[in-house]
C-alpha positions as CSV (number, residue, x, y, z in Angstrom):
1,M,13.7,-59.4,13.1
2,A,14.7,-57.8,16.4
3,S,18.3,-57.1,17.3
4,E,20.7,-54.8,19.2
5,D,22.9,-52.3,17.4
6,A,25.3,-54.0,15.0
7,I,28.0,-53.1,12.5
8,F,27.5,-54.1,8.9
9,R,29.4,-53.5,5.7
10,D,27.7,-52.5,2.5
11,P,29.5,-54.1,-0.5
12,R,28.6,-51.2,-2.9
13,N,27.2,-47.7,-2.6
14,E,25.3,-45.6,-5.1
15,Y,28.5,-44.7,-6.9
16,G,29.3,-48.3,-7.6
17,E,32.2,-48.3,-5.2
18,A,32.9,-50.0,-2.0
19,G,31.6,-48.3,1.1
20,F,31.1,-48.7,4.8
21,V,27.9,-49.1,6.8
22,S,27.7,-47.6,10.2
23,T,25.4,-48.5,13.0
24,I,22.1,-50.1,12.0
25,K,19.1,-50.0,14.3
26,S,16.4,-52.5,13.7
27,I,13.0,-51.7,15.1
28,T,10.2,-54.1,15.2
29,S,6.6,-53.9,15.8
30,P,3.6,-56.3,15.4
31,S,3.2,-55.2,11.8
32,V,6.2,-53.1,10.6
33,I,9.9,-53.9,10.5
34,A,12.1,-50.9,9.7
35,A,15.8,-51.0,9.1
36,V,17.9,-47.8,8.7
37,H,21.2,-48.1,6.8
38,V,23.6,-45.2,7.0
39,S,26.6,-45.2,4.6
40,F,29.2,-42.7,3.2
41,R,31.9,-42.7,0.7
42,P,35.2,-44.2,2.1
43,I,38.1,-41.7,2.5
44,A,40.4,-44.2,0.8
45,D,38.5,-44.0,-2.5
46,I,41.0,-42.0,-4.5
47,S,38.8,-41.9,-7.6
48,A,36.3,-39.7,-5.7
49,L,38.8,-36.9,-5.5
50,T,38.4,-36.3,-9.3
51,S,34.7,-35.9,-9.0
52,P,33.0,-32.5,-8.4
53,L,31.0,-34.2,-5.7
54,W,34.0,-35.4,-3.7
55,A,33.5,-32.9,-0.9
56,K,29.9,-34.0,-0.4
57,A,29.6,-36.5,2.4
58,L,26.2,-38.0,2.5
59,Y,24.2,-40.3,4.8
60,Y,22.2,-42.9,2.9
61,V,19.1,-44.0,4.8
62,T,17.1,-47.1,3.7
63,F,13.7,-47.8,5.1
64,N,12.3,-51.4,4.8
65,L,8.6,-51.3,5.9
66,G,6.9,-54.6,6.5
67,G,8.6,-56.3,3.6
68,L,7.5,-53.7,1.1
69,Q,9.8,-52.1,-1.5
70,S,12.6,-50.2,0.3
71,M,13.0,-46.4,0.0
72,R,16.4,-44.8,0.1
73,V,16.8,-41.1,1.3
74,K,19.9,-38.9,1.1
75,L,20.6,-36.8,4.2
76,P,23.1,-34.0,3.8
77,K,25.9,-33.8,6.3
78,P,28.2,-30.8,6.8
79,L,31.7,-31.5,5.7
80,H,33.3,-30.2,8.9
81,G,30.5,-30.9,11.4
82,W,27.3,-29.2,12.4
83,R,28.9,-26.7,14.8
84,E,31.2,-25.3,12.1
85,F,28.2,-25.4,9.6
86,A,26.1,-23.3,12.1
87,G,28.9,-20.8,12.4
88,E,29.2,-20.4,8.6
89,V,25.5,-19.9,8.3
90,G,25.6,-17.3,11.1
91,V,28.3,-15.4,9.2
92,I,26.3,-15.5,6.0
93,V,23.1,-14.2,7.8
94,L,25.1,-11.5,9.5
95,G,26.6,-10.4,6.2
96,V,23.2,-10.2,4.6
97,L,21.8,-8.2,7.5
98,I,24.8,-5.8,7.3
99,A,24.3,-5.4,3.6
100,L,20.5,-4.7,4.0
101,I,21.2,-2.1,6.7
102,A,23.9,-0.4,4.6
103,Q,21.5,-0.3,1.6
104,Q,18.8,1.3,3.8
105,L,21.2,3.9,5.1
106,V,22.3,4.8,1.6
107,Q,18.7,5.0,0.4
108,Q,17.8,7.3,3.3
109,W,20.8,9.5,2.5
110,Q,19.8,9.6,-1.2
111,W,16.2,10.6,-0.3
112,R,17.4,13.3,2.0
113,Q,19.5,14.7,-0.9
114,E,16.7,14.5,-3.4
115,T,14.1,16.0,-1.0
116,S,16.4,18.9,-0.2
117,A,16.9,19.5,-4.0
118,T,13.2,19.3,-4.5
119,R,12.5,21.8,-1.7
120,D,15.0,24.3,-3.1
121,A,13.5,24.0,-6.6
122,L,9.9,24.5,-5.3
123,R,11.0,27.5,-3.4
124,R,12.5,29.0,-6.6
125,E,9.3,28.4,-8.4
126,A,7.4,30.0,-5.5
127,A,9.5,33.1,-5.9
128,D,8.7,33.1,-9.6
129,N,5.0,32.9,-9.0
130,L,5.2,35.7,-6.4
131,D,6.8,37.8,-9.1
132,A,3.9,37.0,-11.5
133,A,1.4,37.9,-8.8
134,L,3.2,41.2,-8.0
135,Q,3.4,42.2,-11.7
136,R,-0.3,41.6,-12.1
137,S,-1.1,43.5,-8.9
138,Q,1.0,46.5,-10.0
139,Q,-1.1,46.6,-13.2
140,Q,-4.4,46.5,-11.4
141,P,-5.0,50.3,-11.4
142,C,-4.3,50.5,-15.1
143,V,-6.6,47.5,-15.8
144,E,-9.4,49.1,-13.9
145,Q,-8.9,52.5,-15.6
146,R,-8.9,50.8,-19.1
147,L,-12.1,49.0,-18.2
148,K,-13.7,52.3,-17.3
149,E,-12.7,53.7,-20.7
150,I,-14.2,50.8,-22.5
151,A,-17.4,51.3,-20.6
152,T,-17.3,54.9,-21.8
153,I,-16.9,53.6,-25.4
154,F,-20.1,51.5,-25.0
155,A,-21.9,54.5,-23.6
156,A,-20.8,56.8,-26.5
157,H,-21.9,54.2,-29.0
158,K,-25.3,53.9,-27.3
159,A,-25.6,57.7,-27.4
160,G,-24.5,57.9,-31.0
161,E,-21.5,59.9,-30.2
162,A,-18.1,59.8,-32.0
163,I,-15.5,57.5,-30.5
164,N,-12.0,58.8,-30.9
165,L,-9.2,56.5,-29.7
166,R,-5.6,57.6,-29.0
167,R,-4.2,54.1,-29.1
168,S,-5.3,50.5,-29.3
169,V,-7.3,48.9,-26.5
170,G,-4.4,46.6,-25.7
171,R,-4.4,44.2,-22.9
172,P,-2.7,43.6,-19.5
173,V,0.8,42.2,-19.7
174,S,0.6,38.8,-18.1
175,Y,3.5,36.8,-16.6
176,Y,2.8,33.2,-15.8
177,G,4.8,31.7,-12.9
178,R,6.5,28.3,-13.4
179,T,5.0,25.2,-11.9
180,E,6.9,22.5,-13.8
181,T,8.8,21.3,-10.8
182,W,5.6,21.0,-8.7
183,Q,3.9,18.9,-11.5
184,V,6.9,16.6,-11.8
185,E,7.3,16.1,-8.0
186,V,3.6,15.4,-7.5
187,A,4.2,12.3,-9.7
188,S,7.4,11.3,-7.9
189,Q,8.2,10.2,-4.4
190,S,10.2,13.2,-3.1
191,L,7.1,14.9,-1.6
192,S,6.3,11.7,0.4
193,H,9.6,12.1,2.3
194,M,8.7,15.7,3.5
195,P,6.9,16.4,6.8
196,L,3.1,16.6,6.5
197,D,2.9,20.3,7.3
198,E,5.5,21.2,4.7
199,K,3.7,19.1,2.0
200,L,0.4,20.9,2.9
201,A,2.1,24.3,2.6
202,F,3.5,23.5,-0.8
203,A,0.1,22.1,-2.0
204,K,-1.7,25.2,-0.9
205,A,0.8,27.6,-2.4
206,F,1.0,25.8,-5.8
207,G,-2.8,25.4,-5.9
208,N,-3.0,29.2,-5.7
209,Y,-0.3,29.7,-8.2
210,E,-2.0,27.4,-10.8
211,N,-5.3,29.1,-10.1
212,L,-3.6,32.5,-10.8
213,N,-2.2,31.2,-14.1
214,S,-5.6,29.8,-15.2
215,V,-7.4,33.1,-14.5
216,L,-4.7,35.1,-16.2
217,R,-5.1,33.1,-19.4
218,L,-8.9,33.6,-19.3
219,E,-8.4,37.3,-18.9
220,Q,-6.1,37.4,-21.9
221,D,-8.8,35.7,-24.0
222,F,-11.5,38.3,-23.2
223,W,-9.1,41.2,-23.7
224,L,-8.2,39.9,-27.2
225,R,-11.9,40.0,-28.0
226,L,-12.2,43.6,-26.7
227,N,-9.5,44.7,-29.2
228,V,-12.1,44.6,-31.9
229,L,-13.0,48.0,-30.5
230,N,-9.8,49.4,-32.1
231,A,-11.9,50.2,-35.2
232,P,-15.3,51.2,-33.7
233,D,-16.5,52.8,-37.0
234,Q,-16.2,49.5,-38.8
235,L,-18.4,47.5,-36.4
236,E,-21.8,46.3,-37.3
237,P,-24.8,46.4,-34.9
238,G,-24.4,42.7,-34.3
239,D,-20.8,43.1,-33.2
240,W,-21.6,45.1,-30.1
241,P,-23.5,42.5,-27.9
242,P,-20.5,40.0,-27.9
243,L,-18.2,42.9,-27.1
244,R,-20.4,43.8,-24.1
245,Q,-20.3,40.2,-22.9
246,A,-16.5,40.1,-23.2
247,Y,-16.3,43.4,-21.3
248,A,-18.4,41.9,-18.5
249,Q,-16.1,38.9,-18.3
250,A,-13.0,41.0,-18.3
251,L,-14.5,43.1,-15.5
252,S,-15.3,40.1,-13.4
253,L,-11.9,38.5,-13.9
254,S,-10.2,41.7,-13.0
255,A,-11.9,41.7,-9.6
256,R,-11.1,38.1,-9.1
257,L,-7.4,38.6,-9.9
258,K,-7.3,41.5,-7.4
259,I,-8.3,39.0,-4.7
260,I,-6.1,36.2,-5.9
261,T,-2.9,38.3,-6.1
262,A,-3.5,39.9,-2.7
263,D,-3.9,36.4,-1.1
264,I,-0.8,35.0,-2.8
265,L,1.4,38.0,-1.8
266,G,0.0,38.1,1.7
267,S,-0.2,34.5,2.8
268,V,1.3,31.9,0.5
269,T,4.8,33.1,0.0
270,L,6.6,30.0,1.4
271,G,9.1,32.4,2.9
272,Q,10.2,33.8,-0.5
273,R,10.1,37.3,-2.1
274,P,9.0,38.4,-5.6
275,A,11.6,39.2,-8.2
276,Q,14.2,37.4,-6.2
277,F,16.0,35.7,-9.1
278,G,15.7,38.1,-12.1
279,S,14.6,41.5,-13.4
280,T,11.8,42.6,-15.7
281,P,12.8,42.8,-19.4
282,D,12.6,46.3,-21.0
283,A,10.0,45.2,-23.6
284,V,7.7,44.2,-20.8
285,T,8.2,47.4,-18.9
286,L,7.4,49.4,-22.1
287,A,4.3,47.4,-22.8
288,R,3.0,48.1,-19.3
289,R,3.6,51.8,-19.6
290,E,1.7,51.8,-23.0
291,F,-1.3,50.0,-21.5
292,C,-1.5,52.5,-18.6
293,K,-1.7,55.5,-21.0
294,P,-5.1,57.1,-21.8
295,L,-7.2,55.3,-24.4
296,L,-9.7,58.1,-25.3
297,Q,-9.1,61.6,-26.4
298,H,-11.0,63.1,-23.5
299,S,-9.7,60.8,-20.7
300,A,-7.9,62.4,-17.9
301,L,-5.7,59.6,-16.4
302,H,-3.1,59.9,-13.7
303,Q,-0.6,58.0,-15.9
304,N,1.3,59.7,-18.7
């Protein structure tokens, strides 16, 4: 069937109501005949106004291929035309872009605020660790003198001489700098928003601070073992070799801490100063003074 454009009327549409059929184009070929029917709901259909679909104008396209079963496809049509539809889509797209840009700006502002707060907290912790390094450095002469006295105790024991102590062996007063903020921020994303040089500076500094705390804890352990010397007359022969080993460890850690504290106070300050945010408690000051006093009756120390 071959024909020019013609106007047809469809007696019923998919809603069971009368409708109109617009232009039909019939296309013929040696083997396939296709007919396209386009229909829409009539405006005069008052019952459609009560339906939630009343504003949806649709094209209905029916394909008849070579006498086979027909296929009907719905094609959406903008209610007020394609030009107005394109304008509405453009407004929506523009609104989404503005919202995304605004969200990005807010996130950048929030990260700047959080990064600034993280930087300030890390610097406060740096000052606290510098204070710990300074306190240990100030005790270094007393630690070295006490280790010399302990060596004298071992020599007196070997020679069979009496060992007279004026006070307990004691131990250095250790203060451990805080690193909680650093540990938290390593697991967060604040550091990732800092410049690379700044991140490396913080990493180097807190690596040294954590190393200082670790060595200080080891030192405390060996000094606690050396306090067995507080009652030398009660020691058995088998007690002395472990004490000599503890002494050797304490001597080695003292030398190591001397290097660590000098390095921290000299090169990894992060622009901070020790004792910047507090003072030393009186009990700590008294304990340091006690540790610096002579241990043996015959010692001649520069501290009183």
